Structures are given as C-alpha cells and as structure tokens.
C-alpha positions as CSV (number, residue, x, y, z in Angstrom):
1,X,-155.7,-57.5,22.7
2,X,-152.3,-58.7,23.6
3,X,-153.1,-62.3,22.7
4,X,-154.3,-61.2,19.2
5,X,-151.0,-59.3,18.8
6,X,-149.0,-62.2,19.9
7,X,-150.8,-64.6,17.6
8,X,-150.3,-62.3,14.7
9,X,-146.6,-61.8,15.3
10,X,-146.1,-65.6,15.7
11,X,-147.9,-66.3,12.5
12,X,-145.9,-63.6,10.7
13,X,-142.6,-65.1,12.0
14,X,-143.6,-68.6,11.1
15,X,-144.5,-67.6,7.5
16,X,-141.3,-65.5,7.3
17,X,-139.2,-68.5,8.4
18,X,-140.8,-70.7,5.8
19,X,-140.6,-68.2,2.9
20,X,-137.1,-66.7,3.5
21,X,-134.1,-68.7,2.5
22,X,-131.8,-70.0,5.2
23,X,-128.2,-68.9,5.4
24,X,-125.9,-71.8,5.3
25,X,-122.1,-72.2,5.4
26,X,-120.0,-74.8,3.8
27,X,-116.8,-76.1,5.2
28,X,-114.2,-77.8,3.2
29,X,-110.8,-79.4,3.6
30,X,-107.7,-77.5,2.6
31,X,-104.4,-79.1,1.9
32,X,-101.3,-78.6,3.9
33,X,-99.6,-77.3,0.8
34,X,-102.0,-74.3,0.7
35,X,-101.4,-73.5,4.4
36,X,-97.7,-74.0,4.2
37,X,-97.3,-71.9,1.0
38,X,-98.6,-68.7,2.6
39,X,-96.4,-69.0,5.6
40,X,-93.4,-70.2,3.6
41,X,-93.8,-67.3,1.2
42,X,-93.8,-64.8,4.1
43,X,-90.8,-66.5,5.7
44,X,-88.8,-66.4,2.4
45,X,-89.7,-62.8,1.8
46,X,-88.5,-61.9,5.4
47,X,-85.2,-63.8,4.8
48,X,-84.5,-61.8,1.6
49,X,-85.5,-58.5,3.3
50,X,-83.3,-59.2,6.3
51,X,-80.4,-59.9,4.1
52,X,-80.9,-56.7,2.2
53,X,-81.0,-54.7,5.4
54,X,-77.6,-55.9,6.6
55,X,-74.9,-53.3,6.9
56,X,-72.6,-55.3,4.6
57,X,-75.2,-55.6,1.9
58,X,-76.1,-51.9,2.1
59,X,-72.3,-51.1,1.9
60,X,-72.0,-53.3,-1.2
61,X,-75.1,-51.6,-2.8
62,X,-73.5,-48.2,-2.2
63,X,-70.2,-49.4,-3.6
64,X,-72.0,-50.6,-6.8
65,X,-74.1,-47.4,-7.0
66,X,-77.4,-49.0,-6.2
67,X,-80.0,-47.6,-3.9
68,X,-81.2,-49.9,-1.1
69,X,-84.7,-48.6,-1.2
70,X,-84.9,-49.5,-4.9
71,X,-83.8,-53.0,-4.2
72,X,-86.4,-53.4,-1.4
73,X,-89.1,-52.1,-3.8
74,X,-88.0,-54.7,-6.4
75,X,-88.1,-57.5,-3.9
76,X,-91.6,-56.3,-2.9
77,X,-92.6,-56.5,-6.6
78,X,-91.3,-60.1,-7.0
79,X,-93.6,-63.1,-7.2
80,X,-93.5,-65.7,-4.4
81,X,-91.7,-68.1,-6.7
82,X,-89.0,-65.6,-7.5
83,X,-88.6,-64.7,-3.8
84,X,-88.4,-68.5,-3.0
85,X,-85.5,-68.9,-5.5
86,X,-83.7,-65.9,-4.1
87,X,-84.2,-67.0,-0.5
88,X,-82.8,-70.4,-1.4
89,X,-79.7,-68.8,-2.8
90,X,-79.3,-66.6,0.3
91,X,-79.7,-69.6,2.6
92,X,-77.2,-71.7,0.5
93,X,-74.4,-69.2,1.1
94,X,-72.1,-70.1,4.0
95,X,-72.5,-67.7,6.9
96,X,-69.7,-65.3,7.3
97,X,-67.6,-67.0,4.6
98,X,-68.3,-65.7,1.2
99,X,-70.4,-62.6,1.9
100,X,-69.3,-61.0,-1.4
101,X,-70.6,-63.9,-3.3
102,X,-73.9,-63.7,-1.5
103,X,-74.2,-60.0,-2.2
104,X,-73.4,-60.5,-5.8
105,X,-76.0,-63.2,-6.1
106,X,-78.6,-61.0,-4.5
107,X,-77.8,-58.1,-6.7
108,X,-77.8,-60.3,-9.8
109,X,-81.2,-61.9,-9.0
110,X,-82.8,-58.5,-8.2
111,X,-81.4,-57.2,-11.5
112,X,-82.5,-60.3,-13.4
113,X,-86.0,-60.4,-12.1
114,X,-86.5,-56.7,-12.4
115,X,-85.4,-56.2,-16.0
116,X,-86.4,-59.6,-17.4
117,X,-89.9,-58.4,-18.2
C-alpha cells in the first residue's frame, strides 16, 4: 500500500515539475550613477534641512515673517535637482562669514521653486 502511494506521489510530482513553469530571476548590472544619485539626493536633502533647522536661519525666517515648518514642507516638495542646486548654494557660502547671504539665498530659492509653478 505504501509503495503504491509513494509511486503515485512521485509520478504526480514529476509531472507537476514538467508542466509548471519555473521561476527564474534575472540579474543585471546597474551603473554607479544610479547608485550614487540616490545617496547624493538624500545627502543634499539633509544638508538643506540641517541648514533650515539652525537657530540663525530660524531667527531670520521669523524676522522675515516666514514659518519654518512651511519652509521645511516646501523643501520636502522639491525635486532632487532643485534640492541639489540649493545644497550647492548652501555649501558654497563661507562658514560663519556671510550667514545673512546664505539665509537670503535659501529663502530666495525656496520662494523661487515654490511659486514658480
């Protein structure tokens, strides 16, 4: 009895393996620009957000009548290219030197990218 059951199960499994399609995966090469773009975009976004969370920047926003949370929401809505441009401007400003210029640039770019559409 058990041998007949074993033969039946083996035959069923053999037929099932022949009839059912096999699952297969396909690996491909990705370029370094694809890998770097994701990490660079996140790094640029964190540069801009860290700049917006500084006490000096928050003080300038309040002096200009802007809400910091609104600026953070606008940065979150920006595309990666826009954030890259803004992060480049933030990184180009000398540290501790012309803070007002940097803040004005950040406010200008937030305003420009938010209301340009």
